[in-house]
C-alpha positions in Angstrom: 81.0 115.2 115.1 83.0 114.1 118.4 85.7 111.2 118.3 83.5 109.2 120.5 80.2 109.5 118.7 82.6 108.6 115.5 84.0 105.6 117.2 80.5 104.3 118.0 79.4 104.7 114.0 82.9 103.4 112.5 84.9 102.3 115.2 87.5 100.2 112.5 87.6 104.0 110.4 88.6 105.9 113.9 91.1 103.2 115.2 92.6 103.0 111.4 93.2 107.0 111.3 94.7 106.9 114.6 96.8 104.0 113.5 97.8 105.7 110.3 98.9 108.8 111.9 100.7 106.8 114.3 102.7 104.8 111.8 103.6 107.8 109.2 104.9 109.8 112.6 106.6 107.4 113.9 108.8 106.9 110.5 109.4 110.7 109.3 110.6 111.3 112.8 112.7 108.4 113.9 113.5 107.0 110.6 116.6 109.3 110.1 117.7 108.5 113.5 117.5 104.9 112.9 119.3 105.7 109.4 121.9 107.0 111.3 122.4 104.3 114.1 122.7 101.6 111.6 125.6 103.7 110.0 124.3 104.5 106.6 126.0 107.2 105.1 124.5 110.7 103.3 123.5 109.1 99.8 122.0 105.6 101.6 120.1 107.9 103.9 118.6 109.6 101.1 117.6 106.5 99.1 115.7 105.0 102.7 113.6 108.5 103.2 112.7 109.0 99.3 111.5 105.2 99.1 109.0 106.0 101.2 107.7 108.9 99.2 108.0 107.4 95.9 106.2 104.2 97.1 103.2 106.0 98.9 102.8 107.6 95.2 103.3 104.3 93.7 101.0 102.0 96.0 97.8 104.6 95.8 96.2 103.6 92.6 96.5 99.8 93.1 95.3 99.6 96.6 92.4 102.3 95.4 91.6 99.9 92.3 91.3 96.8 95.2 89.1 99.1 97.8 86.5 99.2 94.5 86.4 95.8 93.4 86.7 93.9 96.8 85.3 94.4 100.7 87.3 97.4 101.6 87.3 95.8 105.4 89.1 92.7 104.1 91.3 95.3 102.1 92.5 96.9 105.1 93.3 93.3 106.8 95.4 92.3 104.0 97.1 95.9 103.8 97.9 96.0 107.6 99.4 92.3 107.0 101.5 93.3 104.2 102.5 96.6 105.8 103.5 94.4 109.2 105.5 91.9 107.3 107.8 94.3 105.2 107.8 96.5 109.0 109.6 93.2 110.6 111.4 92.0 107.3 113.0 96.0 107.2 113.8 95.4 111.1 115.8 91.9 110.9 116.6 91.5 107.0 117.3 95.4 106.3 120.3 95.4 108.4 122.1 93.2 106.4 121.6 95.5 103.0 121.1 98.8 102.5 119.2 98.3 99.2 117.3 95.2 101.0 116.4 98.1 103.3 115.4 100.5 100.9 113.3 97.7 99.1 111.5 96.6 102.7 111.1 100.5 103.8 109.5 101.6 100.5 106.8 98.9 100.9 105.9 99.4 104.2 105.4 103.0 103.9 104.0 102.6 101.0 101.3 100.2 102.2 100.9 101.8 105.3 100.3 105.2 103.6 97.4 103.7 102.2 95.5 103.3 105.6 94.0 106.1 106.3 92.5 106.6 103.1 91.1 103.2 103.5 90.1 104.5 107.0 88.3 106.9 105.6 86.4 105.3 102.8 85.2 102.7 105.5 83.7 105.3 107.3 81.8 107.3 104.6 80.6 103.9 103.7 78.5 104.0 107.5 77.7 107.6 106.7 74.7 110.0 105.8 76.0 112.8 102.6 75.2 115.4 105.8 77.7 113.5 108.4 80.4 113.8 105.5 82.4 116.9 106.8 81.9 115.9 110.0 83.1 112.5 109.6 86.1 114.1 107.8 87.5 116.7 111.1 86.7 113.8 113.5 88.8 111.1 111.3 91.6 114.0 110.8 91.5 114.8 114.1 91.8 110.8 115.0 94.8 111.0 112.9 96.5 114.0 114.6 96.7 112.3 118.2 98.4 109.5 116.3 100.9 112.0 114.9 101.4 112.7 118.4 101.6 109.4 119.7 103.9 108.3 117.1 107.5 109.9 117.6 107.0 109.0 121.5 106.3 104.9 120.9 109.1 104.4 118.6 111.4 106.6 120.3 110.9 104.5 123.7 110.8 101.1 121.5 114.2 102.1 120.0 115.8 103.2 123.6 114.5 99.5 124.7 115.2 97.5 121.7 118.0 99.3 119.5 117.1 100.7 116.2 115.5 98.0 114.6 112.5 98.5 117.8 111.3 101.2 115.5 110.1 98.6 112.7 109.1 96.0 115.7 107.0 98.4 117.7 104.9 99.1 114.0 104.6 96.0 113.1 102.9 95.3 116.9 100.7 98.2 116.1 100.2 96.9 112.8 99.3 93.5 114.6 97.1 95.0 117.1 94.9 96.5 114.8 94.1 93.6 112.7 93.0 91.8 115.9 90.9 94.7 116.9 89.6 94.1 113.0 89.1 90.7 113.7 87.2 90.5 117.1 86.0 94.1 117.3 82.6 95.7 116.8 83.7 97.1 113.5 83.4 93.6 111.4 79.4 93.3 111.9 79.1 96.9 110.6 80.6 97.6 107.3 78.6 96.9 104.1 78.7 94.5 101.0 80.7 95.3 98.0 77.8 96.8 96.3 76.6 99.0 98.9 80.0 100.6 99.1 80.9 104.3 97.6 82.9 105.1 95.4 86.8 105.0 96.5 88.4 108.7 96.8 92.0 108.5 97.5 93.0 111.5 100.0 95.3 112.2 102.4 95.3 114.1 105.9 96.5 117.2 104.3 93.4 117.8 102.0 91.0 115.6 103.9 88.9 118.7 104.5 88.9 120.2 101.6 88.0 117.0 99.6 84.9 116.3 102.2 83.9 120.1 101.0 84.2 119.2 97.5 82.4 116.3 97.7 79.7 116.1 95.6 77.7 113.7 98.2 78.0 116.4 100.5 74.7 118.0 100.4 76.4 121.7 101.2 78.4 121.5 98.4 78.2 124.7 96.2 80.3 126.6 93.6 82.4 129.1 95.6 80.8 132.7 94.9 83.9 134.4 93.7 83.8 132.1 91.0 79.9 132.5 90.1 80.5 136.1 89.7 83.6 136.0 87.5 81.6 133.6 85.2 78.9 136.1 85.4 81.2 139.0 84.1 82.9 137.0 81.4 79.4 136.4 79.9 78.9 140.1 80.2 82.0 141.2 78.3 81.9 142.3 75.1 83.6 140.3 72.3 86.9 141.7 71.2 86.4 144.2 68.3 86.5 142.8 65.0 85.8 139.1 66.4 82.6 137.3 65.3 
């Protein structure tokens, strides 16, 4: 499935994946540069970067629950809004206190990390079962394109606006995503809550493997090696003396 075709079927899923790749790559590429330029010491830089990873792990469960109970389209808009607010707070308030910076960056990155799985879930809701694997490939490509763009955009913003440009530019990007979701074609395409598929938390690193293992995928089958091993185990005689 090409990106153009995927965009026609799920514009929000395609753009959401691209924005997720852009935001995450921008932070991990330019976050240490930002921390160095505002004068954080080594320990503070460690806390600064670790907060993003820990928060991403923590936020996966509550956002997943929300995606199962409510309209995922609206959940994604609210998620982008909260992430944009935390990004602006990190830009203007975080510079006053290292702990405030860690808090807001953790919230910002933890929430931003859920954009990709929400985008995948929104796309899968619109796909037939035989399109899931192809759609996952196209979504991963969109994420990869965003990952290439992110560091370039954030570096240019930091050059123009100083260190805070990293978070200001990301908030602007999230604002553009929300604007697209409010007025773009995707708002007329998403299904109701009752029609949504079950939500599965995924990351770009395991997206294709998850698609292959998804029972909704008609090509799903046990690996031949696993089948052969099971048959071999059944043929082996029981140990001597066992009953």
